[in-house]
N, CA, C and O atoms as a DFTB+ gen file, in Angstrom:
456 C
 N C O
     1  1     104.587    -100.308      92.244
     2  2     104.270     -98.934      91.892
     3  2     103.314     -98.360      92.929
     4  3     102.397     -99.036      93.395
     5  1     103.542     -97.136      93.268
     6  2     102.707     -96.420      94.242
     7  2     101.533     -95.765      93.511
     8  3     101.719     -95.089      92.500
     9  1     100.333     -95.972      94.031
    10  2      99.135     -95.448      93.369
    11  2      98.533     -94.220      94.047
    12  3      97.476     -93.745      93.630
    13  1      99.178     -93.705      95.072
    14  2      98.605     -92.560      95.775
    15  2      98.495     -91.337      94.868
    16  3      97.548     -90.561      94.996
    17  1      99.448     -91.155      93.955
    18  2      99.364     -90.030      93.022
    19  2      98.188     -90.191      92.060
    20  3      97.542     -89.212      91.684
    21  1      97.923     -91.417      91.673
    22  2      96.771     -91.675      90.792
    23  2      95.472     -91.337      91.509
    24  3      94.548     -90.791      90.906
    25  1      95.400     -91.659      92.785
    26  2      94.204     -91.325      93.562
    27  2      94.064     -89.814      93.738
    28  3      92.952     -89.287      93.723
    29  1      95.194     -89.116      93.904
    30  2      95.149     -87.647      93.978
    31  2      94.706     -87.060      92.640
    32  3      93.950     -86.089      92.605
    33  1      95.174     -87.643      91.549
    34  2      94.751     -87.188      90.226
    35  2      93.247     -87.388      90.051
    36  3      92.559     -86.511      89.527
    37  1      92.741     -88.529      90.484
    38  2      91.295     -88.788      90.393
    39  2      90.523     -87.748      91.201
    40  3      89.487     -87.253      90.756
    41  1      91.025     -87.425      92.374
    42  2      90.377     -86.405      93.207
    43  2      90.448     -85.037      92.523
    44  3      89.470     -84.289      92.528
    45  1      91.594     -84.712      91.942
    46  2      91.734     -83.443      91.217
    47  2      90.753     -83.369      90.048
    48  3      90.169     -82.318      89.786
    49  1      90.579     -84.477      89.359
    50  2      89.623     -84.510      88.240
    51  2      88.216     -84.245      88.762
    52  3      87.485     -83.435      88.192
    53  1      87.833     -84.921      89.843
    54  2      86.490     -84.730      90.410
    55  2      86.254     -83.301      90.889
    56  3      85.114     -82.836      90.914
    57  1      87.318     -82.605      91.267
    58  2      87.185     -81.230      91.737
    59  2      87.404     -80.192      90.632
    60  3      87.295     -78.989      90.873
    61  1      87.709     -80.658      89.434
    62  2      87.989     -79.725      88.343
    63  2      86.711     -79.028      87.871
    64  3      85.601     -79.536      88.033
    65  1      86.906     -77.863      87.292
    66  2      85.781     -77.103      86.744
    67  2      85.082     -77.901      85.637
    68  3      83.854     -77.892      85.546
    69  1      85.858     -78.583      84.803
    70  2      85.281     -79.370      83.709
    71  2      84.350     -80.457      84.248
    72  3      83.240     -80.641      83.749
    73  1      84.815     -81.166      85.262
    74  2      84.023     -82.251      85.854
    75  2      82.772     -81.696      86.532
    76  3      81.670     -82.209      86.335
    77  1      82.950     -80.653      87.325
    78  2      81.822     -80.074      88.064
    79  2      80.747     -79.554      87.116
    80  3      79.557     -79.793      87.322
    81  1      81.174     -78.843      86.081
    82  2      80.216     -78.307      85.106
    83  2      79.485     -79.442      84.405
    84  3      78.259     -79.424      84.292
    85  1      80.240     -80.426      83.936
    86  2      79.646     -81.561      83.229
    87  2      78.614     -82.276      84.094
    88  3      77.490     -82.511      83.649
    89  1      78.981     -82.621      85.311
    90  2      78.058     -83.390      86.149
    91  2      76.852     -82.579      86.610
    92  3      75.765     -83.130      86.786
    93  1      77.032     -81.291      86.805
    94  2      75.892     -80.446      87.153
    95  2      74.876     -80.397      86.017
    96  3      73.670     -80.481      86.251
    97  1      75.365     -80.261      84.797
    98  2      74.474     -80.222      83.634
    99  2      73.902     -81.602      83.326
   100  3      72.755     -81.712      82.892
   101  1      74.680     -82.641      83.543
   102  2      74.233     -84.002      83.241
   103  2      72.984     -84.357      84.038
   104  3      72.013     -84.873      83.484
   105  1      73.011     -84.083      85.312
   106  2      71.862     -84.407      86.161
   107  2      70.603     -83.707      85.663
   108  3      69.525     -84.301      85.623
   109  1      70.749     -82.451      85.287
   110  2      69.609     -81.666      84.807
   111  2      69.091     -82.200      83.474
   112  3      67.888     -82.409      83.316
   113  1      69.981     -82.418      82.527
   114  2      69.589     -82.826      81.171
   115  2      69.034     -84.246      81.145
   116  3      68.032     -84.510      80.480
   117  1      69.677     -85.155      81.862
   118  2      69.266     -86.567      81.824
   119  2      67.992     -86.843      82.624
   120  3      67.463     -87.953      82.579
   121  1      67.505     -85.856      83.344
   122  2      66.247     -86.028      84.077
   123  2      65.071     -86.160      83.113
   124  3      64.053     -86.763      83.451
   125  1      65.210     -85.598      81.921
   126  2      64.171     -85.715      80.898
   127  2      64.424     -86.992      80.094
   128  3      65.446     -87.117      79.418
   129  1      63.475     -87.946      80.174
   130  2      63.668     -89.257      79.545
   131  2      63.835     -89.169      78.029
   132  3      64.641     -89.896      77.448
   133  1      63.080     -88.288      77.396
   134  2      63.162     -88.154      75.940
   135  2      64.537     -87.633      75.541
   136  3      65.157     -88.150      74.612
   137  1      65.003     -86.626      76.232
   138  2      66.328     -86.063      75.947
   139  2      67.405     -87.103      76.207
   140  3      68.341     -87.237      75.418
   141  1      67.286     -87.837      77.299
   142  2      68.266     -88.876      77.621
   143  2      68.312     -89.931      76.522
   144  3      69.393     -90.382      76.144
   145  1      67.155     -90.329      76.006
   146  2      67.103     -91.319      74.926
   147  2      67.728     -90.770      73.648
   148  3      68.433     -91.490      72.942
   149  1      67.472     -89.502      73.349
   150  2      68.063     -88.888      72.156
   151  2      69.582     -88.798      72.284
   152  3      70.302     -89.040      71.315
   153  1      70.063     -88.457      73.459
   154  2      71.509     -88.383      73.677
   155  2      72.139     -89.762      73.516
   156  3      73.208     -89.893      72.919
   157  1      71.486     -90.779      74.042
   158  2      71.995     -92.151      73.897
   159  2      72.074     -92.539      72.422
   160  3      73.069     -93.120      71.989
   161  1      71.040     -92.225      71.650
   162  2      71.028     -92.536      70.215
   163  2      72.087     -91.705      69.479
   164  3      72.768     -92.211      68.587
   165  1      72.219     -90.441      69.855
   166  2      73.218     -89.547      69.263
   167  2      74.619     -90.137      69.428
   168  3      75.394     -90.191      68.473
   169  1      74.934     -90.576      70.642
   170  2      76.262     -91.120      70.919
   171  2      76.485     -92.442      70.186
   172  3      77.582     -92.708      69.696
   173  1      75.453     -93.258      70.116
   174  2      75.555     -94.533      69.409
   175  2      75.847     -94.297      67.926
   176  3      76.733     -94.930      67.352
   177  1      75.097     -93.384      67.315
   178  2      75.313     -93.069      65.906
   179  2      76.675     -92.418      65.681
   180  3      77.342     -92.687      64.681
   181  1      77.081     -91.563      66.610
   182  2      78.375     -90.891      66.504
   183  2      79.503     -91.915      66.437
   184  3      80.393     -91.811      65.593
   185  1      79.465     -92.893      67.318
   186  2      80.498     -93.934      67.335
   187  2      80.436     -94.757      66.045
   188  3      81.472     -95.071      65.459
   189  1      79.244     -95.099      65.612
   190  2      79.078     -95.892      64.394
   191  2      79.650     -95.159      63.182
   192  3      80.344     -95.757      62.360
   193  1      79.358     -93.879      63.075
   194  2      79.864     -93.087      61.960
   195  2      81.380     -92.895      62.047
   196  3      82.071     -92.930      61.029
   197  1      81.892     -92.694      63.252
   198  2      83.334     -92.554      63.427
   199  2      84.060     -93.850      63.077
   200  3      85.128     -93.818      62.466
   201  1      83.490     -94.979      63.459
   202  2      84.102     -96.273      63.143
   203  2      84.136     -96.500      61.633
   204  3      85.117     -97.025      61.106
   205  1      83.074     -96.107      60.941
   206  2      83.054     -96.227      59.482
   207  2      84.145     -95.359      58.871
   208  3      84.845     -95.791      57.956
   209  1      84.290     -94.138      59.372
   210  2      85.298     -93.219      58.840
   211  2      86.715     -93.753      59.075
   212  3      87.558     -93.702      58.180
   213  1      86.968     -94.262      60.278
   214  2      88.291     -94.784      60.618
   215  2      88.639     -95.999      59.767
   216  3      89.796     -96.190      59.392
   217  1      87.638     -96.820      59.462
   218  2      87.897     -98.033      58.675
   219  2      87.895     -97.756      57.174
   220  3      88.089     -98.668      56.370
   221  1      87.676     -96.494      56.797
   222  2      87.709     -96.127      55.386
   223  2      86.434     -96.430      54.622
   224  3      86.407     -96.348      53.394
   225  1      85.375     -96.780      55.344
   226  2      84.101     -97.089      54.703
   227  2      83.262     -95.826      54.573
   228  3      83.419     -94.866      55.326
   229  1      82.378     -95.860      53.604
   230  2      81.427     -94.768      53.425
   231  2      80.336     -94.926      54.486
   232  3      79.770     -96.011      54.616
   233  1      80.026     -93.872      55.247
   234  2      78.972     -93.997      56.266
   235  2      77.612     -94.230      55.617
   236  3      77.334     -93.739      54.523
   237  1      76.781     -94.982      56.309
   238  2      75.426     -95.253      55.845
   239  2      74.659     -93.934      55.773
   240  3      74.643     -93.172      56.740
   241  1      74.024     -93.662      54.633
   242  2      73.344     -92.370      54.450
   243  2      72.165     -92.203      55.407
   244  3      71.897     -91.092      55.865
   245  1      71.458     -93.293      55.716
   246  2      70.346     -93.205      56.678
   247  2      70.857     -92.844      58.074
   248  3      70.266     -92.023      58.775
   249  1      71.975     -93.479      58.462
   250  2      72.573     -93.162      59.758
   251  2      73.036     -91.710      59.789
   252  3      72.875     -91.019      60.796
   253  1      73.612     -91.252      58.678
   254  2      74.106     -89.878      58.607
   255  2      72.948     -88.883      58.724
   256  3      73.057     -87.895      59.449
   257  1      71.860     -89.131      58.028
   258  2      70.694     -88.239      58.103
   259  2      70.094     -88.252      59.501
   260  3      69.732     -87.206      60.039
   261  1      69.989     -89.436      60.083
   262  2      69.437     -89.552      61.441
   263  2      70.330     -88.800      62.436
   264  3      69.835     -88.083      63.306
   265  1      71.642     -88.971      62.297
   266  2      72.584     -88.286      63.175
   267  2      72.454     -86.766      63.041
   268  3      72.440     -86.050      64.043
   269  1      72.359     -86.285      61.818
   270  2      72.223     -84.844      61.596
   271  2      70.920     -84.315      62.194
   272  3      70.896     -83.226      62.768
   273  1      69.846     -85.077      62.061
   274  2      68.564     -84.661      62.632
   275  2      68.600     -84.606      64.146
   276  3      68.136     -83.639      64.751
   277  1      69.152     -85.648      64.760
   278  2      69.252     -85.686      66.219
   279  2      70.187     -84.578      66.716
   280  3      69.923     -83.946      67.739
   281  1      71.275     -84.352      65.987
   282  2      72.207     -83.285      66.359
   283  2      71.500     -81.935      66.375
   284  3      71.665     -81.150      67.309
   285  1      70.714     -81.671      65.336
   286  2      69.978     -80.403      65.262
   287  2      69.004     -80.272      66.426
   288  3      68.876     -79.199      67.016
   289  1      68.318     -81.363      66.757
   290  2      67.368     -81.339      67.881
   291  2      68.084     -81.054      69.198
   292  3      67.659     -80.199      69.974
   293  1      69.167     -81.776      69.439
   294  2      69.867     -81.648      70.713
   295  2      70.538     -80.293      70.874
   296  3      70.422     -79.657      71.921
   297  1      71.237     -79.855      69.837
   298  2      71.949     -78.586      69.945
   299  2      71.006     -77.387      69.831
   300  3      71.415     -76.245      70.040
   301  1      69.747     -77.655      69.500
   302  2      68.747     -76.593      69.481
   303  2      68.246     -76.228      70.870
   304  3      67.612     -75.188      71.052
   305  1      68.527     -77.079      71.846
   306  2      68.149     -76.818      73.235
   307  2      69.389     -76.311      73.968
   308  3      70.376     -77.038      74.080
   309  1      69.354     -75.077      74.468
   310  2      70.552     -74.503      75.092
   311  2      71.150     -75.347      76.216
   312  3      72.369     -75.488      76.303
   313  1      70.298     -75.909      77.077
   314  2      70.836     -76.679      78.202
   315  2      71.497     -77.972      77.727
   316  3      72.482     -78.415      78.318
   317  1      70.962     -78.583      76.662
   318  2      71.550     -79.807      76.124
   319  2      72.854     -79.472      75.400
   320  3      73.842     -80.196      75.519
   321  1      72.847     -78.392      74.666
   322  2      74.052     -77.936      73.977
   323  2      75.168     -77.674      74.986
   324  3      76.310     -78.078      74.769
   325  1      74.845     -77.006      76.075
   326  2      75.836     -76.731      77.126
   327  2      76.376     -78.037      77.708
   328  3      77.576     -78.169      77.951
   329  1      75.480     -79.000      77.928
   330  2      75.882     -80.297      78.476
   331  2      76.842     -81.016      77.530
   332  3      77.893     -81.497      77.953
   333  1      76.477     -81.087      76.250
   334  2      77.314     -81.800      75.283
   335  2      78.671     -81.111      75.112
   336  3      79.693     -81.783      74.975
   337  1      78.685     -79.798      75.120
   338  2      79.958     -79.077      75.032
   339  2      80.797     -79.277      76.297
   340  3      82.021     -79.389      76.219
   341  1      80.146     -79.320      77.454
   342  2      80.858     -79.581      78.715
   343  2      81.451     -80.987      78.702
   344  3      82.561     -81.206      79.186
   345  1      80.709     -81.925      78.151
   346  2      81.210     -83.295      78.043
   347  2      82.444     -83.336      77.141
   348  3      83.423     -84.016      77.450
   349  1      82.393     -82.609      76.033
   350  2      83.543     -82.558      75.123
   351  2      84.769     -81.947      75.809
   352  3      85.890     -82.422      75.624
   353  1      84.550     -80.894      76.601
   354  2      85.674     -80.267      77.315
   355  2      86.279     -81.238      78.336
   356  3      87.500     -81.309      78.476
   357  1      85.432     -81.980      79.045
   358  2      85.932     -82.961      80.011
   359  2      86.686     -84.076      79.286
   360  3      87.754     -84.496      79.734
   361  1      86.138     -84.554      78.175
   362  2      86.822     -85.595      77.404
   363  2      88.180     -85.107      76.905
   364  3      89.148     -85.868      76.903
   365  1      88.259     -83.849      76.484
   366  2      89.537     -83.300      76.014
   367  2      90.543     -83.227      77.161
   368  3      91.716     -83.555      76.982
   369  1      90.092     -82.802      78.326
   370  2      90.982     -82.749      79.484
   371  2      91.501     -84.143      79.829
   372  3      92.684     -84.312      80.126
   373  1      90.619     -85.139      79.792
   374  2      91.034     -86.514      80.082
   375  2      91.985     -87.045      79.019
   376  3      92.924     -87.775      79.338
   377  1      91.753     -86.688      77.762
   378  2      92.660     -87.085      76.681
   379  2      94.040     -86.459      76.882
   380  3      95.061     -87.106      76.650
   381  1      94.062     -85.202      77.314
   382  2      95.336     -84.536      77.586
   383  2      96.091     -85.247      78.702
   384  3      97.301     -85.452      78.606
   385  1      95.380     -85.621      79.751
   386  2      95.993     -86.333      80.874
   387  2      96.522     -87.690      80.413
   388  3      97.625     -88.096      80.779
   389  1      95.723     -88.384      79.607
   390  2      96.132     -89.695      79.087
   391  2      97.403     -89.558      78.252
   392  3      98.303     -90.394      78.340
   393  1      97.472     -88.512      77.449
   394  2      98.665     -88.281      76.625
   395  2      99.893     -88.064      77.508
   396  3     100.959     -88.618      77.239
   397  1      99.744     -87.268      78.548
   398  2     100.859     -87.002      79.457
   399  2     101.342     -88.295      80.107
   400  3     102.546     -88.532      80.203
   401  1     100.412     -89.124      80.550
   402  2     100.765     -90.376      81.233
   403  2     101.424     -91.359      80.265
   404  3     102.431     -91.980      80.605
   405  1     100.864     -91.503      79.064
   406  2     101.462     -92.453      78.118
   407  2     102.830     -91.979      77.633
   408  3     103.718     -92.796      77.391
   409  1     103.006     -90.657      77.491
   410  2     104.336     -90.146      77.121
   411  2     105.333     -90.402      78.237
   412  3     106.487     -90.737      77.970
   413  1     104.904     -90.249      79.485
   414  2     105.796     -90.504      80.615
   415  2     106.223     -91.967      80.657
   416  3     107.339     -92.289      81.066
   417  1     105.317     -92.851      80.227
   418  2     105.622     -94.285      80.221
   419  2     106.300     -94.711      78.921
   420  3     106.664     -95.875      78.758
   421  1     106.469     -93.749      77.986
   422  2     107.068     -94.016      76.688
   423  2     106.336     -95.143      75.954
   424  3     106.939     -96.074      75.421
   425  1     104.994     -95.010      75.955
   426  2     104.149     -96.000      75.290
   427  2     103.398     -95.307      74.166
   428  3     102.787     -94.256      74.359
   429  1     103.457     -95.920      72.983
   430  2     102.676     -95.422      71.848
   431  2     101.404     -96.268      71.790
   432  3     101.440     -97.452      71.458
   433  1     100.280     -95.627      72.122
   434  2      99.004     -96.339      72.147
   435  2      98.380     -96.480      70.757
   436  3      97.380     -97.178      70.593
   437  1      98.966     -95.823      69.765
   438  2      98.442     -95.930      68.405
   439  2      97.114     -95.237      68.222
   440  3      96.369     -95.552      67.294
   441  1      96.807     -94.294      69.099
   442  2      95.541     -93.568      69.024
   443  2      95.820     -92.215      68.387
   444  3      96.664     -91.462      68.875
   445  1      95.110     -91.894      67.286
   446  2      95.350     -90.615      66.638
   447  2      95.120     -89.448      67.604
   448  3      94.141     -89.428      68.349
   449  1      96.026     -88.493      67.578
   450  2      95.898     -87.311      68.419
   451  2      96.385     -87.496      69.837
   452  3      96.425     -86.533      70.602
   453  1      96.756     -88.705      70.206
   454  2      97.215     -88.967      71.575
   455  2      98.687     -89.255      71.576
   456  3      99.267     -89.500      72.634
């Protein structure tokens, strides 16, 4: 298989508006250690809560309250909110690309929404 198209796709991703916006905001937001730590905890809790939901378990109420508190703190700062939304847009673009590639290969990855 020839991988030159994959390398062009990687270059296109790096030059995309979604990537550029995300990385520009990331550098700014992650420069603050407290914000970076909160984002790390936010993402950790997000995955934990999503895993509980996917497995049909009730999420831990302490984790849920902590997640809601951190979410309010992070989204209360405009630059952090912009960063997190930019990250979501980049993730959606990558998910769309992944869907196109897996459909082309006729592979069902068993991932909801993909």
